C-alpha positions as CSV (number, residue, x, y, z in Angstrom):
1,M,-26.7,-34.6,38.2
2,Q,-23.5,-32.6,38.1
3,S,-22.4,-34.5,35.0
4,Q,-25.7,-33.7,33.3
5,H,-25.4,-30.0,34.2
6,G,-21.8,-30.1,32.8
7,K,-23.1,-31.7,29.6
8,K,-25.7,-29.0,29.2
9,L,-23.1,-26.3,29.9
10,R,-20.8,-27.8,27.2
11,N,-23.6,-27.9,24.7
12,L,-24.5,-24.3,25.4
13,Q,-20.9,-23.2,24.9
14,I,-20.6,-25.1,21.7
15,L,-23.9,-23.4,20.5
16,L,-22.6,-20.0,21.5
17,H,-19.4,-20.5,19.7
18,I,-21.2,-21.6,16.5
19,G,-23.4,-18.4,16.8
20,F,-20.3,-16.3,17.3
21,F,-18.7,-17.9,14.2
22,I,-21.7,-16.9,12.0
23,S,-21.8,-13.5,13.6
24,G,-18.2,-13.1,12.4
25,I,-19.5,-13.4,8.9
26,T,-22.5,-11.1,9.3
27,T,-20.4,-8.4,11.1
28,I,-18.0,-7.8,8.3
29,L,-20.3,-8.7,5.4
30,I,-20.8,-5.0,4.8
31,G,-17.2,-4.8,3.5
32,Q,-17.7,-7.5,1.0
33,L,-20.9,-6.0,-0.3
34,L,-19.6,-2.4,-0.7
35,P,-18.2,-2.9,-4.3
36,I,-21.5,-4.7,-5.3
37,L,-23.7,-2.0,-3.7
38,A,-21.6,0.7,-5.3
39,S,-22.3,-0.8,-8.7
40,R,-25.9,-1.6,-8.0
41,F,-26.8,2.0,-6.9
42,S,-24.0,4.0,-8.6
43,L,-22.6,5.4,-5.3
44,N,-19.5,7.4,-4.6
45,D,-17.3,6.8,-1.5
46,L,-19.2,9.2,0.7
47,Q,-22.6,7.6,-0.2
48,L,-21.1,4.2,0.3
49,S,-20.1,5.1,3.8
50,Y,-23.7,5.7,4.7
51,F,-24.1,1.9,5.0
52,F,-21.7,1.9,7.9
53,P,-23.7,4.3,10.2
54,A,-26.9,2.4,9.2
55,Q,-25.5,-0.9,10.6
56,F,-23.8,0.8,13.5
57,A,-26.9,2.7,14.5
58,G,-28.5,-0.7,14.7
59,S,-25.6,-1.9,16.8
60,I,-26.2,1.0,19.2
61,T,-29.9,0.1,19.5
62,G,-28.8,-3.5,20.1
63,G,-26.3,-2.4,22.7
64,F,-29.1,-0.7,24.7
65,L,-31.3,-3.8,24.4
66,F,-28.3,-6.0,25.5
67,S,-28.1,-3.8,28.6
68,W,-31.8,-4.2,29.3
69,F,-31.6,-8.0,29.0
70,G,-28.4,-8.2,30.9
71,K,-29.7,-6.4,33.9
72,R,-32.6,-8.9,34.0
73,N,-30.3,-12.0,33.7
74,K,-31.6,-12.8,30.2
75,L,-28.5,-12.8,28.1
76,L,-29.6,-16.1,26.4
77,A,-32.8,-14.3,25.3
78,S,-30.7,-11.4,24.0
79,S,-28.5,-13.9,22.0
80,L,-31.6,-15.6,20.6
81,I,-33.3,-12.4,19.4
82,G,-30.0,-11.1,18.1
83,C,-29.4,-14.2,15.9
84,F,-33.0,-13.9,14.6
85,L,-32.6,-10.3,13.6
86,M,-29.3,-10.9,11.9
87,G,-30.9,-13.5,9.7
88,I,-33.8,-11.2,8.8
89,G,-31.4,-8.3,8.0
90,I,-29.2,-10.4,5.8
91,L,-32.2,-11.6,3.7
92,T,-33.4,-8.0,3.4
93,L,-30.2,-7.0,1.5
94,N,-31.4,-8.8,-1.5
95,V,-34.0,-6.0,-2.2
96,S,-33.0,-3.7,-5.1
97,S,-33.7,-0.5,-3.1
98,F,-31.1,1.7,-1.5
99,G,-33.5,2.6,1.4
100,I,-34.4,-1.0,2.1
101,C,-30.7,-2.0,2.0
102,L,-30.0,0.7,4.6
103,L,-32.8,-0.8,6.7
104,G,-31.4,-4.3,6.3
105,F,-28.0,-3.2,7.6
106,Y,-29.8,-1.5,10.5
107,C,-31.6,-4.7,11.4
108,N,-28.4,-6.7,11.0
109,G,-26.7,-4.2,13.3
110,I,-29.3,-4.6,16.0
111,G,-28.7,-8.3,15.9
112,V,-24.9,-7.8,16.1
113,G,-25.3,-5.3,18.9
114,M,-27.3,-7.8,21.0
115,T,-25.4,-11.0,20.1
116,L,-21.7,-10.0,20.4
117,P,-21.7,-8.5,23.9
118,S,-24.2,-11.1,25.2
119,I,-22.1,-14.1,24.1
120,N,-18.9,-12.4,25.2
121,V,-20.3,-11.8,28.7
122,L,-21.8,-15.3,28.9
123,T,-18.4,-16.7,28.0
124,L,-16.7,-14.6,30.7
125,E,-19.1,-15.8,33.3
126,L,-19.1,-19.4,32.3
127,N,-15.3,-19.5,32.6
128,P,-14.5,-17.6,35.8
129,H,-11.1,-19.2,36.3
130,R,-9.7,-18.4,32.8
131,P,-11.7,-15.4,31.4
132,T,-9.0,-13.8,29.3
133,A,-8.1,-17.1,27.5
134,A,-11.7,-18.1,27.1
135,V,-12.8,-14.8,25.5
136,N,-9.7,-14.9,23.2
137,I,-10.7,-18.4,22.0
138,L,-14.3,-17.2,21.5
139,N,-13.2,-14.3,19.4
140,F,-10.8,-16.6,17.6
141,V,-13.9,-18.4,16.4
142,W,-15.5,-15.1,15.4
143,G,-12.3,-14.5,13.3
144,L,-12.8,-17.8,11.5
145,G,-16.1,-16.5,10.4
146,A,-14.5,-13.3,9.3
147,I,-11.9,-15.3,7.2
148,L,-14.6,-17.2,5.5
149,C,-16.5,-13.9,4.8
150,S,-13.4,-12.3,3.3
151,Q,-13.8,-14.7,0.3
152,F,-17.5,-13.9,-0.1
153,Y,-16.9,-11.2,-2.8
154,N,-15.7,-13.9,-5.2
155,L,-18.6,-16.1,-4.1
156,F,-21.0,-13.3,-4.8
157,K,-19.6,-12.8,-8.3
158,S,-19.9,-16.5,-9.1
159,I,-23.3,-17.5,-7.7
160,G,-24.9,-14.3,-6.5
161,Y,-25.8,-13.0,-3.0
162,F,-29.2,-14.6,-2.7
163,P,-28.2,-18.3,-2.1
164,V,-25.5,-17.2,0.3
165,S,-27.9,-15.0,2.3
166,V,-30.4,-17.9,2.5
167,G,-27.8,-20.2,3.9
168,L,-26.7,-17.7,6.5
169,A,-30.3,-16.8,7.5
170,V,-31.3,-20.5,7.9
171,S,-28.3,-21.1,10.1
172,L,-29.0,-18.1,12.3
173,L,-32.7,-19.0,12.7
174,L,-31.7,-22.6,13.6
175,I,-29.4,-21.3,16.4
176,S,-32.3,-19.1,17.7
177,F,-34.5,-22.1,17.8
178,L,-32.0,-24.2,19.7
179,L,-31.3,-21.4,22.2
180,L,-35.1,-21.3,22.8
181,F,-34.8,-24.7,24.4
182,T,-31.7,-24.0,26.5
183,P,-32.5,-24.5,30.2
184,K,-32.9,-21.0,31.7
185,G,-31.3,-21.9,35.0
186,I,-28.0,-22.5,33.3
187,E,-27.4,-18.7,33.1
188,Q,-26.3,-17.6,36.5
189,K,-25.8,-13.9,37.5
190,P,-22.4,-13.2,39.0
191,T,-22.2,-12.6,42.7
192,A,-19.8,-10.5,44.7
193,T,-16.8,-12.3,46.1
194,D,-15.5,-12.0,49.6
195,G,-12.7,-9.7,48.4
196,N,-15.2,-7.5,46.6
197,E,-18.3,-7.4,48.7
198,D,-19.6,-4.1,47.4
199,D,-19.2,-5.3,43.8
200,F,-22.8,-4.4,42.7
201,S,-23.0,-1.2,44.7
202,T,-19.8,0.4,43.5
203,P,-20.5,2.8,40.5
204,I,-18.4,2.0,37.5
205,W,-19.1,4.9,35.1
206,T,-18.3,7.6,37.7
207,N,-14.7,6.4,37.5
208,P,-12.7,8.2,34.8
209,I,-10.6,5.0,34.2
210,A,-13.8,3.2,33.0
211,W,-14.2,5.9,30.3
212,V,-10.6,5.7,29.3
213,I,-10.9,2.0,28.8
214,A,-14.2,2.6,26.9
215,G,-12.4,5.3,24.8
216,F,-9.7,2.7,24.0
217,N,-12.4,0.4,22.8
218,F,-13.9,3.3,20.7
219,I,-10.7,3.8,18.8
220,H,-9.7,0.1,18.5
221,V,-13.1,-1.2,17.3
222,G,-13.1,1.7,14.8
223,F,-9.7,0.6,13.5
224,E,-10.7,-3.0,13.2
225,T,-14.0,-2.3,11.5
226,A,-12.6,0.2,9.1
227,M,-9.9,-2.2,8.0
228,G,-12.5,-4.9,7.4
229,G,-14.8,-2.5,5.7
230,W,-12.6,-0.4,3.4
231,L,-9.6,-2.8,2.6
232,P,-11.4,-4.7,-0.2
233,T,-12.3,-1.4,-1.9
234,Y,-8.8,0.0,-1.3
235,T,-7.2,-3.2,-2.8
236,E,-9.3,-2.9,-6.0
237,R,-8.1,0.7,-6.5
238,L,-4.5,0.1,-5.8
239,D,-3.8,-2.4,-8.5
240,G,-5.9,-3.6,-11.4
241,Q,-3.9,-6.8,-11.8
242,G,-5.5,-10.1,-10.8
243,Y,-4.3,-12.0,-7.8
244,V,-5.1,-15.4,-6.3
245,W,-7.5,-15.6,-3.4
246,W,-5.0,-16.6,-0.8
247,L,-3.0,-13.4,-1.5
248,A,-6.0,-11.1,-1.2
249,P,-5.1,-8.5,1.5
250,I,-8.5,-8.8,3.3
251,F,-8.0,-12.6,3.4
252,L,-4.5,-12.2,4.9
253,F,-5.8,-9.6,7.4
254,W,-8.4,-11.9,8.8
255,L,-6.1,-15.0,8.5
256,F,-3.5,-13.5,10.7
257,F,-6.2,-11.9,12.9
258,V,-7.5,-15.4,13.6
259,G,-4.1,-16.9,14.0
260,G,-3.2,-14.2,16.6
261,R,-6.3,-14.9,18.6
262,G,-5.6,-18.6,18.4
263,I,-2.2,-18.3,20.0
264,A,-3.0,-15.4,22.4
265,P,-3.6,-17.9,25.3
266,I,-0.1,-19.1,24.8
267,F,1.4,-15.6,24.9
268,L,-0.7,-15.0,28.1
269,R,1.5,-17.5,29.9
270,F,4.5,-15.2,29.4
271,L,3.0,-11.8,29.1
272,N,0.6,-9.9,31.3
273,E,-2.4,-8.0,29.8
274,N,-0.6,-4.7,29.5
275,Q,2.4,-6.2,27.8
276,L,0.2,-8.1,25.3
277,L,-1.8,-5.0,24.5
278,L,1.3,-2.8,23.9
279,T,3.0,-5.4,21.8
280,G,-0.1,-5.8,19.6
281,L,-0.3,-2.0,19.1
282,L,3.3,-1.7,18.1
283,I,2.8,-4.5,15.6
284,I,-0.2,-2.7,14.2
285,L,1.9,0.4,13.5
286,V,4.5,-1.7,11.6
287,G,1.7,-3.3,9.5
288,M,0.1,0.0,8.7
289,G,3.4,1.5,7.6
290,V,3.9,-1.4,5.1
291,L,0.2,-1.2,4.0
292,L,0.1,2.6,3.4
293,F,3.3,2.7,1.3
294,A,2.6,-0.5,-0.6
295,S,2.7,-0.2,-4.4
296,D,1.4,-3.6,-5.3
297,V,-1.2,-6.1,-3.9
298,L,1.4,-8.5,-2.5
299,T,3.1,-5.8,-0.3
300,L,-0.4,-4.6,0.7
301,G,-1.3,-8.1,1.7
302,I,1.9,-8.4,3.9
303,G,1.0,-5.1,5.6
304,A,-2.6,-6.2,6.1
305,G,-1.4,-9.5,7.6
306,I,0.9,-7.8,10.1
307,A,-1.8,-5.4,11.1
308,G,-4.3,-8.2,11.5
309,F,-1.9,-10.2,13.8
310,G,-1.3,-7.1,15.9
311,T,-5.0,-6.2,16.4
312,S,-6.1,-9.8,17.0
313,S,-6.1,-10.0,20.8
314,I,-6.7,-6.4,21.7
315,F,-10.5,-6.3,21.9
316,P,-10.9,-9.5,24.1
317,T,-7.9,-8.5,26.3
318,N,-9.3,-5.0,26.8
319,L,-12.7,-6.4,27.7
320,S,-11.1,-8.8,30.2
321,R,-9.1,-5.8,31.6
322,F,-12.4,-4.0,32.1
323,T,-14.0,-6.8,34.1
324,K,-10.8,-7.4,36.2
325,T,-10.6,-3.7,37.0
326,F,-14.3,-3.4,38.1
327,G,-15.2,-6.8,39.4
328,P,-17.4,-9.8,38.3
329,S,-20.6,-7.8,37.8
330,A,-18.9,-5.3,35.5
331,S,-19.6,-7.3,32.4
332,R,-23.4,-6.8,33.0
333,R,-22.9,-3.1,33.3
334,A,-20.6,-2.7,30.3
335,M,-23.2,-1.2,27.9
336,P,-21.2,2.1,27.6
337,F,-18.1,0.0,26.8
338,F,-19.8,-1.8,23.9
339,I,-21.7,1.3,22.7
340,C,-18.3,3.2,22.5
341,G,-17.0,0.4,20.3
342,T,-20.0,0.8,18.0
343,L,-19.7,4.6,17.9
344,G,-16.0,4.2,17.1
345,A,-16.8,1.9,14.2
346,T,-19.3,4.4,12.9
347,F,-17.0,7.4,13.3
348,T,-13.8,5.8,11.8
349,T,-15.5,4.2,8.8
350,Q,-17.4,7.4,8.1
351,I,-14.4,9.8,8.5
352,I,-12.4,7.6,6.1
353,G,-15.2,7.9,3.5
354,W,-15.4,11.6,4.0
355,T,-11.6,12.1,3.8
356,S,-11.5,9.9,0.7
357,N,-14.3,11.9,-1.0
358,H,-12.8,15.2,0.0
359,F,-9.3,14.5,-1.3
360,N,-10.5,12.2,-4.1
361,S,-8.2,9.5,-2.7
362,L,-9.0,6.5,-0.5
363,H,-5.3,6.3,0.2
364,S,-5.6,9.6,2.1
365,G,-8.5,8.2,4.1
366,M,-6.6,5.1,5.1
367,F,-4.0,7.3,7.0
368,I,-6.8,7.7,9.6
369,L,-6.0,4.2,10.7
370,M,-2.3,5.0,11.3
371,G,-3.4,7.8,13.5
372,S,-5.7,5.5,15.4
373,G,-2.8,3.2,16.2
374,V,-0.7,6.1,17.5
375,V,-3.5,7.3,19.8
376,L,-4.1,3.8,21.1
377,I,-0.4,3.5,22.1
378,F,-0.6,6.7,24.2
379,L,-3.9,5.5,25.8
380,Q,-2.3,2.1,26.6
381,I,0.7,3.7,28.3
382,F,-1.6,5.9,30.3
383,L,-3.7,3.0,31.5
384,Q,-0.6,0.9,32.2
385,F,0.5,3.5,34.8
386,Q,-2.9,3.7,36.3
387,N,-3.0,0.1,37.4
388,K,-0.8,-2.1,39.5
389,P,1.4,-4.5,37.6
390,Q,-0.7,-7.5,36.6
391,T,0.2,-11.1,37.4
392,V,0.8,-13.6,34.7
393,L,-2.5,-15.0,33.5
394,E,-3.5,-18.5,32.5
C-alpha cells in the first residue's frame, strides 16, 4: 500500500515538473512576441509595455485565486485550472486585434498566477526534508522551458506563431486532464510541528519581516521578468549584425539561469541561504555592468549570461527562507508574497518602457535593472542581520 502511494506521489511530481516546464515557456513568451507584436500593430516602446501589465494583472487575479484554493486544500485544482487558462490564453494571441491580444495575455497571466505558486507550494510540502533543494530543482525545470522559449522568436519567423501555440495549448490541456484524475487524498495540508504548535494561529503579515521578504521578491521578480521581456528587443537595437542562435543574449541569460538552478543544491552543501543569496546578487551586479556597457552582441551575451547565473537561485531560496521563517503553513498563506512578485514584474517592465520612451533610449531604461540589483543587496544585508545564522542545508 505504501509503495502504491509512493508511486502515485512520484507520478504526481513528474506531472507537476512537466507542467512547470511548459509554464516556463508561457511565462516568458511575452518577451519573444514583443518584436512581432510591435510590427503587427505598429507600436512604440510605451505601447509595447502595455502587454506586461495585461499579463501581470492576470497574474494578480491568479494569485488571489491561488490563495482561495490553497486555504481550501485544493492546490491540485488550482494547478489544473491554471494550465487550462494558459492554454486558452496562448491560442488567443493568434487574433489580429490589439485588444484581444491584451485579453489573451491577461488570461495567460491568470493561469501563470495560479499555477506557479501552486506547484511551488506543493513541491515544498511534498519534500519536507529538503525543501530548498527540491524547489531549486523544480525551478531549474522551469528554466529549461525558458531556454527553449528563448529560441521561439526564430521559430516564429520560420513557421509562424499558430503551430507553436497549438502545440503548447494541447500540452497544457493534456496536463489539466491528467491532473483531473490525480487522487485528491495525495494532497495533504501541512500541520504544526511540536516545536511550532501555534503555527496556524500566528499571524504572518503583521510581522514587518514578512513584508521585507515580500518586498525583496517584488524587486527580484521585477528584475528577472524585465530581463526576459526586454533583452530580445534591446539586443536587436544594439547591433544590426547577425549572430548565431547560441550566442543570442537571451539564450545565454536563460542557459546560465538554468545552469545556476541545476547546481544550486550543490552550493547549498557549503553555503547557507543568506550566503547563497548575497553571492548571487553580487554576481548580478557584475553581469549588469558588462551588459550595460557592451558595444556588441557577444559582450552583451557575456553580461546576460553572468546576470542569469547570479539570479538563478534567488527566487526559490527566498521562497524557502519565507517558509523557514514562518513555519510549515506559511506557504499556504503566501499570497501577498506572490502578489508582490507579480506587482514587481509589472512595475519594472513598465518603468523600463516609460524610461525608454521618455529618453528615446532603451539603454537608459535598462539601467533600472542595475538599480534593482543594488537595492536587493541592501535588503539582503538587512534581512541577514534580522535572523540567526542558518545551518548548512541539504
